[in-house]
N, C-alpha and C positions, 0 to 999 in steps of 0.2 A: 669903150668897154667898161662895165661896172667893176668896182674894185673886187667884190667877192667872186665874180666870174673869172677875173684875172687870176686870183689866188687858186681857184679850182683848176684852171688851165695849167698853172705852173705845177701843182701837185700831180695832175694827170701826166704831164710830161716827165716829171721825175720818176713816177712809178713805172711808166712805160720804158724809160731808160733803164731802170733796174731790170725789168723783165727781159728786155732785149739783150742786156749784158749777160744775164744768166742763161739765155737761150743758147749761147755758144760757149762750149767748154774748150779751152785752149790747152793743147798737150804737145810738149816738145819731147822728142825721143833722141837720146844721146847714147850711142853704143858702137857696135861694130857689125860684122856679118851676121851675128846671132840675132840682131834686130833687122838687118837689111834683107836677109834671105827670105824669099817668098813674100817680100814687102809686108812684113807684119804690121807696121803702122797703118797701112791702107786696109788690112783686114779688120783691125780695131775700128777704124773709121766706118767701114761698111756695117759692122755689127751695130755700132752706135746709131748711125743715121737710119738704118732700117728699123730700129726700135723707136725712133722718133726724136732722138737727141741731135742737136746741132753741134758739130765739132770742127775745130781747126787743128790740123796737125802740121808738124814740121820735123824733119829728121836730119841728124848729122851722124852718120854711121860708116866711117871709113873702115875697110877691112883690117883686121889684126890689131886694132888700137885698143889699149887698155886705159883705165882711168888715171893711173899714176906711175906706170913703169918708168923707172929712171932711164933705162936704156933707150926709150922712145923719145926722150928729149921734149922738144916743143910739139911733137905730134901727140903725146899723151894728153888726154882730155883736160887734165887739171892745168896743163901748161899751154894749151893751144888757144890763141886769141880768137880763132874762129868759133870755138865753143862759147866763149863769153859774148861774142857778137850775136850768136844765136839766142843766148839767154836774154840779152838786152833788146832783142828785136820785137818783143811783145810782152804783155803782162800775162805770162803763162800761169794757168791754174795748176797744172801738174807738169813735172819734168820727170820722165822715166829714164833712169840712168842704168845702163847695162855695162858691166865690167867683164873682163875675161874671167869666166867662171873657174878656170884653173887656179886663180888667185885665192879661191875659197876652199880648196880641197885639203889643206893641211889639217893637223889635229885642231881640236876646238880652241878657238882664241888665238891661233897662230897664223901669221901672215909673213910672207917673204919680206925681208928688210928692203929689198929693191923694188917692191911693188907699190909702196905707199898707199895701200888700200884705204885705210881709215882717213888718212890725211887728205887724199884726193877726193873722196866722197864728201868730206866735211867742207873742203874749199869750194867745191861746186855747189853744195847745199847753201853755203853762206852767200854766194853770189846770186843764186836764185831768190833767196829770201830778201836780199837787199833790193833786188829789182821789183819784187812783189811780196810784201810781208805775209800775204794771205796764201801764197803758193805752197804746194807740198811736193816733196820729192817722193818718187816711187822707186824703191830699189828692186831691180830685176833679179829675183831669186830664181835662177834657172836650173840647167841640167849640165851633166858632164858627158863623158864618152859612153857610148852604148854598152860596151863590154867592160867598163871600168878601166882603171890604171893603177894596179898594185904598186906601192902600198897605200894609195890614196882612194881605195875603194875597189873591191874585186868585181863589182858589177855596176851597171849604170845606176841602179837604185841606191847602192851604197855611196856612190859619188854624189847623188842628189841629196842624200841625208847629210853628208859632210858640208856641202854647199849651203844648205838650209841652216844648219847649226851656226855656221860662221857669219851668215847674214844677220841672224838674230844677235849674235855676239856684237857685231858692229853696231847694230841699231840700238843696243843698250846705251850707247853714248851719243848717237846721232839723232834718235827720236823722230824718225820719219815713218814712211809707210813701206811695208814689204808686200810685194805682189807674190803670192805663193805659187809661182809657176811650176817649180820643181815638184811640189806636192801634187799638182794636177797631173803632171807627167807620171809620177809614181802611181797614182790611182789608175791611170789609163793602162800602164804596163801590167799592173796586177789584175785588172778586171777585164781588159779587152786586148790581149796580147796580139791579136790579128791586126790591130791598127798600130803601125810603127810610127812613132813621132820623130824618129831620126831619118835623115836622108841616107843615100848610099855610102857617104863617107863616114857614117857612124859618129859624127861629131855635130854637124849642123842639123837643123830641123827640116823635116819633110813639110809638105803643105799641111798635113794634119797636125803636126807639131806646132807649126806657126799659127794655125787657126786656134788651136787650144791655148797657146800663149796669149794671143789677142783676146780670147774670151776671158781669161783670168784678169788681164789688165782692164778690160771693160768692166767686169764685175767689181774690181777693186776701186775704180774711179767713180763709177756711177752707182755702186751698191744696188745693182739691178741684175736680174736673172737674164742672161743672154738667150735663154730658150725663147723668150718673147720677141726676139729679133728674127726676121726672116732671112737674114744673111746666111749663106752656106759656103762662101769662099771658094766656090768652084768644086766643092766636094759633093758626094752623094748626100741627099737630104737626111737620110737616117744616120750617116756618119757625122755630119755637121751637128745634128740635134744631140747625138750622144756626147760629142765633145763639148758642146755648150752646157749640157747638164753636168758633166764632170767639172767643168770650170766653175760653175755656180756652187756645186756641193763642196768643192775644195775651199772656195772662198768662204762659204757659210761656216764650215767647220773651223776655219782659221781666224775668223773675225776677231776673236778675243785676244789673238796673239800677234797681230800684224800692225798694231798701233793705230787702228782706225777708229776705235771707240771714242777717243777724245774729240774727234772732229765729226762724229756721226750722231745727230740727234736721235735719242731713243723715242720711239712711238709706242705708248701703252695703249692697247686696245681693250676697251671696256664699254659695255652697254651701247654698242654700235657707234662708238666715238673714239677718235684718236686723241691722245693727250700727250703733249710734248713738254719738255723741261722749260726752264726760264731762259729766254733770249730777248734781244732787243726788238726784233721784228720777225714776223712769221709770214711765209708765202707758201700757201698750199697749192698743190697741183693735182688735177685729175685728168688722166688720159692726155698728159703733156700740155694741158691748158691751165693757166693760172686762174685760180678761183678768187677773183678780185674782192669778193665780199668777205672772205675768210681771212682775218688778220689777228686772231688770238692764238693761244697755245692749244686750243681744242678745235676739232673738226667733226661735226656730226656727219655720219655716212649712212645714206639710205639707198645708194645705187651701187651696182657692181662697177668695178673699174680698176684702173692702175693709179695708185695714190702715192705721193711722196711730199715731203716738206723740205723747203729751203729756209733755214733759219739764219738770221744775222746776229753775230755775237757782238760783244762790247768793243771789239777791235774793228768792226765793220766787215769782217770776213763772212762769207756765205758758206754754210755747211749743209750738205745734203743728207737726208735720212736714207735708210734702206727702203727701196720701193716695196710697196705692198700691193699685190694683185688679189683683189677680193671679188668673190661672187656672193651677193647678199640675198638671203631668202628671209621669209617671214616665219620660218619654222625654227623652233628652239633646238639647239644643238645638245647632243648627249655624248656619252663616252663612246666615241666612234670605234676605237680599237677593240672594245669588248663586243660591239654589235656587228661589225662588218669585217670580212676578210676578203681581200681582192688579190688575185694573182693570175698569170704572171704579169710583171710590169718592168720592162717593156713587154708588150704582147705582140704575137705574130698573127695567129688566126682566130684564137678565142681568148676571152677574158672570163675567168670564173669568179663568182661573187657569192659568198655566204651571207645571208641576212638573218642574224640570230635573234630574232624577236618572235614573240608568240604568234602575231598576226603578220606573217611575211607578205601576205597579199597586198598590204598597203605600201610595200616598198616599190619605188619607181626608179628606173635607171635612165639617165640622159647623158649623152655625149655631145659636147660642144667643141667647135674649133676655137682657135685663139682669137678669132674675130667675134666670138659670142654666138655664132649661128649653130642651130641645132643640127647635128649630124645623124643621130640615131636615138630612139627612145624605146624602152620596153618596160613591161610590168613583170614582177616576180610571179612565176607559176609554182615555184617550189622554193624552199629556203636556200637551196643550192642552185643558182642560176648560171647558165652559160650564154655568153653573148658572142655572136660571130662578128669579128671586126676585120675579116679578110677582105671585105669590099671597101674598107676605109683606107685612104692613102696614108703612106708613112708620114709621121709628124708627131706633134705634141698636141694633146687635147685635154679638155676638162671632163672628168667623169663625175657626175653628180648623183648621189644616192639620197633619196628623200622618202620619208614616211610621215604618218600623222604625228610621230613622236620625235623625229630628229631629221637633221640634214647635214650632209658632208660632201665636200668637193675635193677631189685629188687630181693631180696631174697624171695623165695616162700617156705613155709613149707607145706608139705603134711603129714597129720596126720589123720589116720582113726580110 
């Protein structure tokens, strides 16, 4: 074999090794029954795999165990050799640590002296980072009792708010990632009270609560919208899609406050091009496939698709951007909010669209499914157009409005 061919072969093997390593995201779950009930880690895995990601999961979740309660002795996670055996069993990318949420319901910045909350989380964090310096802890910011527990919250929402505040207090010194699970529960309770995230015991999660929790953890780890996953966890499709959307909206609203920005490459979109910051190496992906020819901090985009970047920093750690789901057209985009009004969304039988331009006859409406197949198309007959979607199955779709002057695509949820 000629020397230059040998060098090319070695480079190819090294690059393929990188891609194969990145193809599998390894996640260790440490917790108790609030992780175990309804097999939440499996729901997380199903969401990820049906979206196209490869994952390995492992769980240590004995009932009733907390991170650092002194009364639990060697059963407490921080003192249990089994926990550290699990940590050393692989080079985990993420470790999701769930404590007894009751340890977080005291007034802001206060923890029981016997619970060793901060010490326990710090000790496990340090072990995880010693095993893999590029790993990240994900703190399980969860929920409390459905009807509260005065004086630690008169309602479930008040308990959630106390828990969230103390997770943020703890993370001011531990500097890891917070999964905003409680925030998603709160949003569900306020907007869709018919879906109960609690089980009959009013403490643990129902299947819906577990699926919502898994969706938040998925969004936090992959920085991707679970709506683009086909998993439903055994729930009705419209319920699962609603929970996935709530998980994503909560994550997106919380992104600036959960300590993810420092490990999430920013992607600036300008002139049909993604522009990233300064890193050692760049690995761009489209529709889960590595774009082998793209290795700079910019990526020209001329096709619709699901894009993200994995960037390698100076420590050799791989950082994933927020995924971008794009539909590309050749039509210039204008101020959509002033031109178009679409309601209701989610829709049941009809979608109403106002096209506020002088020549509304140039407006076209197209509905696509998540696979990009055209489901329905219509032209405007009046500036106020009504589209019958009663014959379209429940699910998530793209609704695209185009004219000679502008183009815009939104996500449309059909829920009957």
